Each structure stands twice: as structure tokens, then as C-alpha cells.
MOPAC internal coordinates of N, CA, C and O (Angstrom, degrees):
PM7 1SCF
backbone

  N    0.0000 0     0.00 0     0.00 0    0    0    0
  C    1.4322 1     0.00 0     0.00 0    1    0    0
  C    1.5410 1   100.01 1     0.00 0    2    1    0
  O    1.2310 1   123.02 1   -26.89 1    3    2    1
  N    1.3471 1   111.81 1   153.11 1    3    2    1
  C    1.4836 1   119.94 1   175.92 1    5    3    2
  C    1.4306 1   116.36 1  -112.43 1    6    5    3
  O    1.2310 1   120.96 1  -154.09 1    7    6    5
  N    1.4221 1   115.77 1    25.91 1    7    6    5
  C    1.3618 1   119.39 1   179.87 1    9    7    6
  C    1.5401 1   110.71 1   158.21 1   10    9    7
  O    1.2310 1   117.35 1     7.74 1   11   10    9
  N    1.2791 1   122.64 1  -172.26 1   11   10    9
  C    1.3525 1   127.53 1   179.30 1   13   11   10
  C    1.4946 1   111.85 1   -77.60 1   14   13   11
  O    1.2310 1   119.87 1   -33.04 1   15   14   13
  N    1.3751 1   117.86 1   146.96 1   15   14   13
  C    1.5046 1   124.05 1   173.82 1   17   15   14
  C    1.5257 1   108.59 1   -58.61 1   18   17   15
  O    1.2310 1   120.65 1   -36.41 1   19   18   17
  N    1.3228 1   116.36 1   143.59 1   19   18   17
  C    1.4359 1   124.70 1   179.84 1   21   19   18
  C    1.4841 1   111.20 1  -116.58 1   22   21   19
  O    1.2310 1   121.88 1   -57.11 1   23   22   21
  N    1.2849 1   114.00 1   122.89 1   23   22   21
  C    1.4963 1   118.58 1  -179.63 1   25   23   22
  C    1.4755 1   111.03 1   -63.86 1   26   25   23
  O    1.2310 1   119.41 1   -48.08 1   27   26   25
  N    1.3359 1   118.72 1   131.92 1   27   26   25
  C    1.3749 1   130.91 1   179.42 1   29   27   26
  C    1.4294 1   115.48 1  -120.87 1   30   29   27
  O    1.2310 1   115.45 1  -100.77 1   31   30   29
  N    1.3426 1   126.24 1    79.23 1   31   30   29
  C    1.4035 1   127.68 1  -169.94 1   33   31   30
  C    1.5730 1   114.25 1   -68.52 1   34   33   31
  O    1.2310 1   122.22 1   162.77 1   35   34   33
  N    1.3622 1   113.35 1   -17.23 1   35   34   33
  C    1.4204 1   114.23 1   178.61 1   37   35   34
  C    1.5084 1   114.24 1   -74.98 1   38   37   35
  O    1.2310 1   119.20 1   166.40 1   39   38   37
  N    1.3051 1   119.14 1   -13.60 1   39   38   37
  C    1.3946 1   122.04 1   176.05 1   41   39   38
  C    1.5393 1   115.48 1  -100.67 1   42   41   39
  O    1.2310 1   122.72 1  -176.23 1   43   42   41
  N    1.3748 1   112.40 1     3.77 1   43   42   41
  C    1.5306 1   114.49 1   169.59 1   45   43   42
  C    1.4549 1   112.72 1   -50.03 1   46   45   43
  O    1.2310 1   120.59 1   -39.97 1   47   46   45
  N    1.3912 1   116.48 1   140.03 1   47   46   45
  C    1.4868 1   118.29 1   166.22 1   49   47   46
  C    1.5563 1   107.00 1  -172.64 1   50   49   47
  O    1.2310 1   125.39 1   -27.14 1   51   50   49
  N    1.3217 1   107.26 1   152.86 1   51   50   49
  C    1.5532 1   116.65 1   175.51 1   53   51   50
  C    1.5451 1   112.07 1    58.74 1   54   53   51
  O    1.2310 1   118.96 1  -144.56 1   55   54   53
  N    1.2692 1   119.58 1    35.44 1   55   54   53
  C    1.4690 1   126.68 1   178.58 1   57   55   54
  C    1.5748 1   110.08 1    74.27 1   58   57   55
  O    1.2310 1   119.17 1  -158.70 1   59   58   57
  N    1.3471 1   119.20 1    21.30 1   59   58   57
  C    1.4071 1   122.07 1   178.21 1   61   59   58
  C    1.5007 1   112.04 1  -120.55 1   62   61   59
  O    1.2310 1   121.44 1   -39.63 1   63   62   61
  N    1.3149 1   114.85 1   140.37 1   63   62   61
  C    1.5089 1   122.01 1  -176.34 1   65   63   62
  C    1.5610 1   113.93 1   -96.72 1   66   65   63
  O    1.2310 1   119.51 1   -50.28 1   67   66   65
  N    1.3131 1   118.55 1   129.72 1   67   66   65
  C    1.4085 1   121.37 1  -173.64 1   69   67   66
  C    1.5199 1   112.96 1   -84.89 1   70   69   67
  O    1.2310 1   121.20 1   -36.19 1   71   70   69
  N    1.2333 1   115.30 1   143.81 1   71   70   69
  C    1.5592 1   127.00 1   174.83 1   73   71   70
  C    1.4881 1   110.57 1  -139.69 1   74   73   71
  O    1.2310 1   120.08 1   -30.13 1   75   74   73
  N    1.2924 1   117.45 1   149.87 1   75   74   73
  C    1.4302 1   125.33 1   172.83 1   77   75   74
  C    1.4182 1   109.89 1  -111.71 1   78   77   75
  O    1.2310 1   117.33 1   -50.52 1   79   78   77
  N    1.2730 1   122.69 1   129.48 1   79   78   77
  C    1.4541 1   127.24 1   173.58 1   81   79   78
  C    1.4403 1   111.97 1  -100.76 1   82   81   79
  O    1.2310 1   119.83 1   -60.92 1   83   82   81
  N    1.3219 1   117.94 1   119.08 1   83   82   81
  C    1.5349 1   119.75 1  -171.08 1   85   83   82
  C    1.5154 1   107.25 1   -81.12 1   86   85   83
  O    1.2310 1   120.65 1   -38.04 1   87   86   85
  N    1.2940 1   116.36 1   141.96 1   87   86   85
  C    1.4711 1   131.29 1  -178.18 1   89   87   86
  C    1.4686 1   107.62 1  -110.98 1   90   89   87
  O    1.2310 1   120.82 1   -31.88 1   91   90   89
  N    1.3967 1   116.03 1   148.12 1   91   90   89
  C    1.4501 1   121.28 1  -174.79 1   93   91   90
  C    1.5718 1   115.59 1   -59.25 1   94   93   91
  O    1.2310 1   123.21 1   158.18 1   95   94   93
  N    1.4129 1   111.45 1   -21.82 1   95   94   93
  C    1.5098 1   114.30 1  -174.32 1   97   95   94
  C    1.5695 1   107.95 1   -89.16 1   98   97   95
  O    1.2310 1   119.48 1  -172.79 1   99   98   97
  N    1.3986 1   118.60 1     7.21 1   99   98   97
  C    1.3898 1   122.43 1  -176.99 1  101   99   98
  C    1.5427 1   118.02 1    90.17 1  102  101   99
  O    1.2310 1   120.70 1   177.13 1  103  102  101
  N    1.3075 1   116.27 1    -2.87 1  103  102  101
  C    1.5037 1   124.05 1  -177.48 1  105  103  102
  C    1.6154 1   103.39 1   -87.21 1  106  105  103
  O    1.2310 1   120.96 1    -4.89 1  107  106  105
  N    1.2603 1   115.78 1   175.11 1  107  106  105
  C    1.4967 1   120.15 1   171.99 1  109  107  106
  C    1.4819 1   107.01 1  -137.11 1  110  109  107
  O    1.2310 1   123.64 1   -20.42 1  111  110  109
  N    1.3812 1   110.63 1   159.58 1  111  110  109
  C    1.4766 1   124.05 1   175.66 1  113  111  110
  C    1.4523 1   104.97 1  -113.54 1  114  113  111
  O    1.2310 1   121.65 1   -52.12 1  115  114  113
  N    1.3548 1   114.45 1   127.88 1  115  114  113
  C    1.5277 1   117.81 1   178.98 1  117  115  114
  C    1.5552 1   110.37 1   -86.41 1  118  117  115
  O    1.2310 1   122.02 1   -42.64 1  119  118  117
  N    1.2846 1   113.74 1   137.36 1  119  118  117
  C    1.5435 1   120.36 1   170.86 1  121  119  118
  C    1.4855 1   110.05 1  -129.08 1  122  121  119
  O    1.2310 1   122.02 1   -38.89 1  123  122  121
  N    1.3018 1   113.73 1   141.11 1  123  122  121
  C    1.5455 1   122.63 1   170.79 1  125  123  122
  C    1.4948 1   104.12 1  -114.44 1  126  125  123
  O    1.2310 1   121.96 1   -61.85 1  127  126  125
  N    1.3462 1   113.86 1   118.15 1  127  126  125
  C    1.5007 1   122.99 1   173.92 1  129  127  126
  C    1.4513 1   112.05 1   -97.16 1  130  129  127
  O    1.2310 1   118.15 1   -48.01 1  131  130  129
  N    1.2781 1   121.12 1   131.99 1  131  130  129
  C    1.4731 1   125.99 1   174.29 1  133  131  130
  C    1.5097 1   110.53 1   -59.57 1  134  133  131
  O    1.2310 1   121.07 1   -41.08 1  135  134  133
  N    1.3150 1   115.55 1   138.92 1  135  134  133
  C    1.4427 1   123.20 1  -179.22 1  137  135  134
  C    1.5852 1   110.59 1   -84.63 1  138  137  135
  O    1.2310 1   122.71 1  -126.78 1  139  138  137
  N    1.2677 1   112.41 1    53.22 1  139  138  137
  C    1.5292 1   120.35 1   179.12 1  141  139  138
  C    1.5923 1   108.94 1  -131.93 1  142  141  139
  O    1.2310 1   122.39 1   -10.92 1  143  142  141
  N    1.2639 1   113.03 1   169.08 1  143  142  141
  C    1.5504 1   118.66 1  -176.57 1  145  143  142
  C    1.5840 1   102.77 1   -57.73 1  146  145  143
  O    1.2310 1   123.35 1   -41.55 1  147  146  145
  N    1.3523 1   111.18 1   138.45 1  147  146  145
  C    1.4201 1   119.48 1   179.17 1  149  147  146
  C    1.5064 1   115.36 1   -60.09 1  150  149  147
  O    1.2310 1   121.31 1   145.68 1  151  150  149
  N    1.3498 1   115.09 1   -34.32 1  151  150  149
  C    1.5062 1   119.98 1   173.98 1  153  151  150
  C    1.5313 1   110.15 1   -56.70 1  154  153  151
  O    1.2310 1   121.30 1   135.38 1  155  154  153
  N    1.2713 1   115.11 1   -44.62 1  155  154  153
  C    1.4891 1   116.32 1   179.65 1  157  155  154
  C    1.4749 1   113.37 1   -61.29 1  158  157  155
  O    1.2310 1   118.91 1   135.84 1  159  158  157
  N    1.3224 1   119.68 1   -44.16 1  159  158  157
  C    1.4409 1   123.33 1  -179.91 1  161  159  158
  C    1.5281 1   108.81 1   -65.39 1  162  161  159
  O    1.2310 1   117.27 1   136.38 1  163  162  161
  N    1.3073 1   122.79 1   -43.62 1  163  162  161
  C    1.4507 1   127.80 1  -178.75 1  165  163  162
  C    1.5073 1   114.84 1   -71.15 1  166  165  163
  O    1.2310 1   121.41 1   133.62 1  167  166  165
  N    1.3134 1   114.91 1   -46.38 1  167  166  165
  C    1.4755 1   121.65 1  -164.00 1  169  167  166
  C    1.5168 1   115.47 1  -100.76 1  170  169  167
  O    1.2310 1   120.21 1   165.02 1  171  170  169
  N    1.3755 1   117.20 1   -14.98 1  171  170  169
  C    1.4533 1   120.18 1  -178.98 1  173  171  170
  C    1.5911 1   109.74 1   -75.63 1  174  173  171
  O    1.2310 1   123.57 1   -66.92 1  175  174  173
  N    1.2928 1   110.76 1   113.08 1  175  174  173
  C    1.4784 1   113.13 1  -177.02 1  177  175  174
  C    1.5683 1   110.86 1   -98.90 1  178  177  175
  O    1.2310 1   118.37 1  -163.66 1  179  178  177
  N    1.2896 1   120.71 1    16.34 1  179  178  177
  C    1.4363 1   122.81 1  -176.30 1  181  179  178
  C    1.5347 1   108.98 1   -94.43 1  182  181  179
  O    1.2310 1   120.04 1    -8.64 1  183  182  181
  N    1.2332 1   117.52 1   171.36 1  183  182  181
  C    1.5366 1   124.10 1  -179.48 1  185  183  182
  C    1.4974 1   110.95 1   -72.85 1  186  185  183
  O    1.2310 1   120.12 1   165.85 1  187  186  185
  N    1.3252 1   117.38 1   -14.15 1  187  186  185
  C    1.4035 1   125.21 1   175.86 1  189  187  186
  C    1.4619 1   119.53 1   -85.12 1  190  189  187
  O    1.2310 1   121.57 1   173.25 1  191  190  189
  N    1.3243 1   114.60 1    -6.75 1  191  190  189
  C    1.5011 1   122.94 1  -175.35 1  193  191  190
  C    1.5095 1   110.41 1   -63.37 1  194  193  191
  O    1.2310 1   121.45 1   -44.96 1  195  194  193
  N    1.3035 1   114.84 1   135.04 1  195  194  193
  C    1.4664 1   118.79 1  -178.89 1  197  195  194
  C    1.5214 1   111.52 1   -63.05 1  198  197  195
  O    1.2310 1   119.66 1   -43.53 1  199  198  197
  N    1.3441 1   118.26 1   136.47 1  199  198  197
  C    1.4587 1   121.18 1  -177.07 1  201  199  198
  C    1.5600 1   110.88 1  -101.26 1  202  201  199
  O    1.2310 1   122.17 1   -19.85 1  203  202  201
  N    1.2330 1   113.44 1   160.15 1  203  202  201
  C    1.5584 1   120.93 1   175.24 1  205  203  202
  C    1.5756 1   103.77 1  -103.99 1  206  205  203
  O    1.2310 1   123.35 1   -24.37 1  207  206  205
  N    1.3040 1   111.18 1   155.63 1  207  206  205
  C    1.4668 1   116.96 1   169.19 1  209  207  206
  C    1.5258 1   108.67 1  -108.38 1  210  209  207
  O    1.2310 1   119.65 1   -47.41 1  211  210  209
  N    1.2231 1   118.28 1   132.59 1  211  210  209
  C    1.5255 1   125.17 1   172.19 1  213  211  210
  C    1.4374 1   105.22 1  -125.74 1  214  213  211
  O    1.2310 1   123.84 1   -59.71 1  215  214  213
  N    1.2734 1   110.23 1   120.29 1  215  214  213
  C    1.5548 1   120.63 1  -177.83 1  217  215  214
  C    1.4992 1   110.93 1    53.56 1  218  217  215
  O    1.2310 1   120.51 1  -139.28 1  219  218  217
  N    1.2993 1   116.63 1    40.72 1  219  218  217
  C    1.5520 1   124.70 1   177.66 1  221  219  218
  C    1.4780 1   112.33 1    69.98 1  222  221  219
  O    1.2310 1   120.07 1  -156.40 1  223  222  221
  N    1.2937 1   117.47 1    23.60 1  223  222  221
  C    1.5593 1   119.60 1   176.33 1  225  223  222
  C    1.5026 1   105.22 1  -123.19 1  226  225  223
  O    1.2310 1   120.80 1   -43.26 1  227  226  225
  N    1.3209 1   116.08 1   136.74 1  227  226  225
  C    1.4302 1   124.24 1   179.34 1  229  227  226
  C    1.5321 1   114.62 1   -77.38 1  230  229  227
  O    1.2310 1   119.28 1   -48.85 1  231  230  229
  N    1.3333 1   118.99 1   131.15 1  231  230  229
  C    1.4624 1   123.20 1  -177.86 1  233  231  230
  C    1.5021 1   108.66 1  -143.54 1  234  233  231
  O    1.2310 1   119.50 1   -34.05 1  235  234  233
  N    1.3295 1   118.55 1   145.95 1  235  234  233
  C    1.4242 1   121.29 1   170.44 1  237  235  234
  C    1.6004 1   105.74 1   -83.27 1  238  237  235
  O    1.2310 1   120.93 1   -16.92 1  239  238  237
  N    1.2582 1   115.83 1   163.08 1  239  238  237
  C    1.4727 1   120.91 1  -170.83 1  241  239  238
  C    1.4757 1   117.02 1   -41.83 1  242  241  239
  O    1.2310 1   118.73 1   118.45 1  243  242  241
  N    1.2905 1   120.03 1   -61.55 1  243  242  241
  C    1.5169 1   120.00 1  -177.35 1  245  243  242
  C    1.4524 1   113.06 1   -50.94 1  246  245  243
  O    1.2310 1   121.04 1   130.46 1  247  246  245
  N    1.3742 1   115.61 1   -49.54 1  247  246  245
  C    1.4255 1   118.90 1  -179.87 1  249  247  246
  C    1.5093 1   116.71 1   -69.21 1  250  249  247
  O    1.2310 1   124.18 1   148.12 1  251  250  249
  N    1.3032 1   109.58 1   -31.88 1  251  250  249
  C    1.5403 1   113.76 1   177.10 1  253  251  250
  C    1.5672 1   112.07 1   -66.87 1  254  253  251
  O    1.2310 1   120.60 1   143.43 1  255  254  253
  N    1.2383 1   116.46 1   -36.57 1  255  254  253
  C    1.5239 1   120.88 1   176.39 1  257  255  254
  C    1.5019 1   104.68 1   -63.06 1  258  257  255
  O    1.2310 1   117.48 1   129.92 1  259  258  257
  N    1.3123 1   122.40 1   -50.08 1  259  258  257
  C    1.4494 1   124.85 1  -175.66 1  261  259  258
  C    1.5751 1   110.37 1   -61.20 1  262  261  259
  O    1.2310 1   121.43 1   134.53 1  263  262  261
  N    1.3959 1   114.86 1   -45.47 1  263  262  261
  C    1.5019 1   116.65 1   177.83 1  265  263  262
  C    1.5822 1   113.76 1   -62.04 1  266  265  263
  O    1.2310 1   122.77 1   138.05 1  267  266  265
  N    1.4092 1   112.31 1   -41.95 1  267  266  265
  C    1.4704 1   115.14 1   179.28 1  269  267  266
  C    1.5215 1   113.41 1   -62.88 1  270  269  267
  O    1.2310 1   122.77 1   136.66 1  271  270  269
  N    1.4102 1   112.29 1   -43.34 1  271  270  269
  C    1.4287 1   116.99 1   179.68 1  273  271  270
  C    1.5221 1   111.63 1   -65.85 1  274  273  271
  O    1.2310 1   117.52 1   138.17 1  275  274  273
  N    1.2624 1   122.33 1   -41.83 1  275  274  273
  C    1.4473 1   123.00 1  -179.30 1  277  275  274
  C    1.4974 1   108.79 1   -72.43 1  278  277  275
  O    1.2310 1   118.22 1   153.54 1  279  278  277
  N    1.2969 1   121.00 1   -26.46 1  279  278  277
  C    1.4836 1   124.00 1  -177.24 1  281  279  278
  C    1.5724 1   108.62 1   -77.94 1  282  281  279
  O    1.2310 1   120.73 1   152.52 1  283  282  281
  N    1.3493 1   116.21 1   -27.48 1  283  282  281
  C    1.4908 1   119.73 1   179.15 1  285  283  282
  C    1.5516 1   113.39 1   -96.36 1  286  285  283
  O    1.2310 1   120.77 1   176.29 1  287  286  285
  N    1.3255 1   116.13 1    -3.71 1  287  286  285
  C    1.4267 1   119.12 1   179.51 1  289  287  286
  C    1.4824 1   109.23 1   -81.91 1  290  289  287
  O    1.2310 1   121.45 1   -16.45 1  291  290  289
  N    1.4268 1   114.82 1   163.55 1  291  290  289
  C    1.4043 1   121.93 1   179.95 1  293  291  290
  C    1.6147 1   108.83 1   -57.65 1  294  293  291
  O    1.2310 1   120.62 1   -48.76 1  295  294  293
  N    1.3331 1   116.41 1   131.24 1  295  294  293
  C    1.4669 1   118.03 1  -178.15 1  297  295  294
  C    1.4341 1   109.70 1   -66.97 1  298  297  295
  O    1.2310 1   120.13 1   -34.57 1  299  298  297
  N    1.3792 1   117.36 1   145.43 1  299  298  297
  C    1.4728 1   123.62 1   177.30 1  301  299  298
  C    1.5596 1   101.43 1  -100.90 1  302  301  299
  O    1.2310 1   121.12 1   -52.13 1  303  302  301
  N    1.2166 1   115.46 1   127.87 1  303  302  301
  C    1.4430 1   120.95 1   167.68 1  305  303  302
  C    1.4728 1   115.88 1   -84.83 1  306  305  303
  O    1.2310 1   120.99 1   -56.41 1  307  306  305
  N    1.2891 1   115.71 1   123.59 1  307  306  305
  C    1.4511 1   121.74 1  -170.29 1  309  307  306
  C    1.5670 1   106.06 1  -140.63 1  310  309  307
  O    1.2310 1   123.07 1   -25.78 1  311  310  309
  N    1.3724 1   111.71 1   154.22 1  311  310  309
  C    1.4671 1   118.05 1   178.96 1  313  311  310
  C    1.5224 1   100.36 1   -90.36 1  314  313  311
  O    1.2310 1   120.27 1   -34.76 1  315  314  313
  N    1.3710 1   117.09 1   145.24 1  315  314  313
  C    1.4482 1   122.71 1   173.93 1  317  315  314
  C    1.5872 1   105.01 1   -67.14 1  318  317  315
  O    1.2310 1   123.29 1   -31.84 1  319  318  317
  N    1.2529 1   111.30 1   148.16 1  319  318  317
  C    1.5380 1   118.44 1   174.99 1  321  319  318
  C    1.4987 1   107.59 1   -76.34 1  322  321  319
  O    1.2310 1   118.89 1   -56.75 1  323  322  321
  N    1.3608 1   119.73 1   123.25 1  323  322  321
  C    1.4725 1   122.20 1  -179.82 1  325  323  322
  C    1.5210 1   108.83 1   -61.94 1  326  325  323
  O    1.2310 1   122.73 1   -31.05 1  327  326  325
  N    1.4061 1   112.38 1   148.95 1  327  326  325
  C    1.5036 1   120.83 1  -177.39 1  329  327  326
  C    1.4749 1   111.17 1   -55.36 1  330  329  327
  O    1.2310 1   117.43 1   143.85 1  331  330  329
  N    1.3524 1   122.50 1   -36.15 1  331  330  329
  C    1.4431 1   122.67 1  -179.20 1  333  331  330
  C    1.5941 1   113.64 1   -64.26 1  334  333  331
  O    1.2310 1   123.64 1   143.20 1  335  334  333
  N    1.3790 1   110.62 1   -36.80 1  335  334  333
  C    1.4219 1   110.98 1   176.87 1  337  335  334
  C    1.4730 1   116.01 1   -75.09 1  338  337  335
  O    1.2310 1   119.79 1   149.14 1  339  338  337
  N    1.4451 1   118.00 1   -30.86 1  339  338  337
  C    1.4031 1   119.73 1   173.19 1  341  339  338
  C    1.5413 1   113.62 1   -62.92 1  342  341  339
  O    1.2310 1   122.81 1   141.04 1  343  342  341
  N    1.3192 1   112.22 1   -38.96 1  343  342  341
  C    1.4718 1   119.04 1   177.80 1  345  343  342
  C    1.5121 1   112.03 1   -58.69 1  346  345  343
  O    1.2310 1   119.59 1   140.01 1  347  346  345
  N    1.3881 1   118.39 1   -39.99 1  347  346  345
  C    1.4400 1   127.16 1   179.61 1  349  347  346
  C    1.5647 1   112.47 1   -65.38 1  350  349  347
  O    1.2310 1   124.95 1   130.45 1  351  350  349
  N    1.3700 1   108.10 1   -49.55 1  351  350  349
  C    1.5031 1   114.67 1  -169.29 1  353  351  350
  C    1.4988 1   110.70 1   -90.75 1  354  353  351
  O    1.2310 1   118.40 1   173.01 1  355  354  353
  N    1.3594 1   120.65 1    -6.99 1  355  354  353
  C    1.4197 1   123.22 1  -176.74 1  357  355  354
  C    1.4481 1   113.38 1    76.01 1  358  357  355
  O    1.2310 1   120.10 1   180.00 1  359  358  357

């Protein structure tokens, strides 16, 4: 991240609060945080745990943290794997 999260009330929906995470390249990553106690979001390991949305995809807390961190990290430039190699390696 390249700074503190910024509250984005225009993106609030379904009981979740919108935030933008600044990235070093000037872009942002959107996060929707459930409007419940943080402990419930972090520590509830059941299928009914409230999820976060990172870049419009739903994730439970541990995976949401990983997704947000990787989305705000310096991008890695990589070549796509050619179709022939994907067919060989599955």
C-alpha cells in the first residue's frame, strides 16, 4: 500500500462499507468491509462468516488480506504461459 485506506461511501452496499487502498502506481484497490464487529470478520471460521469484497470478489478474512496485499504490491511482469505448455502441464 502507498498510504492509508480512504473511506469511499459511494461504494457502500449490502451492509458493507467501501474503502480504497492506494497503490504506489497511483491506482486504487476497492474493498468492501462488512458492517459487523471486526472480531467476527477475522475469527469466525464457519461458512456463515461475513466476507469482504476485494476488487469486487468475495473473500473470507485470511484470503481477503492476501488478495488486498498482493493487489497493492508492486506488479510482477511475466510472460503468459503458451497454450502448448499449459496443455502439457495441465
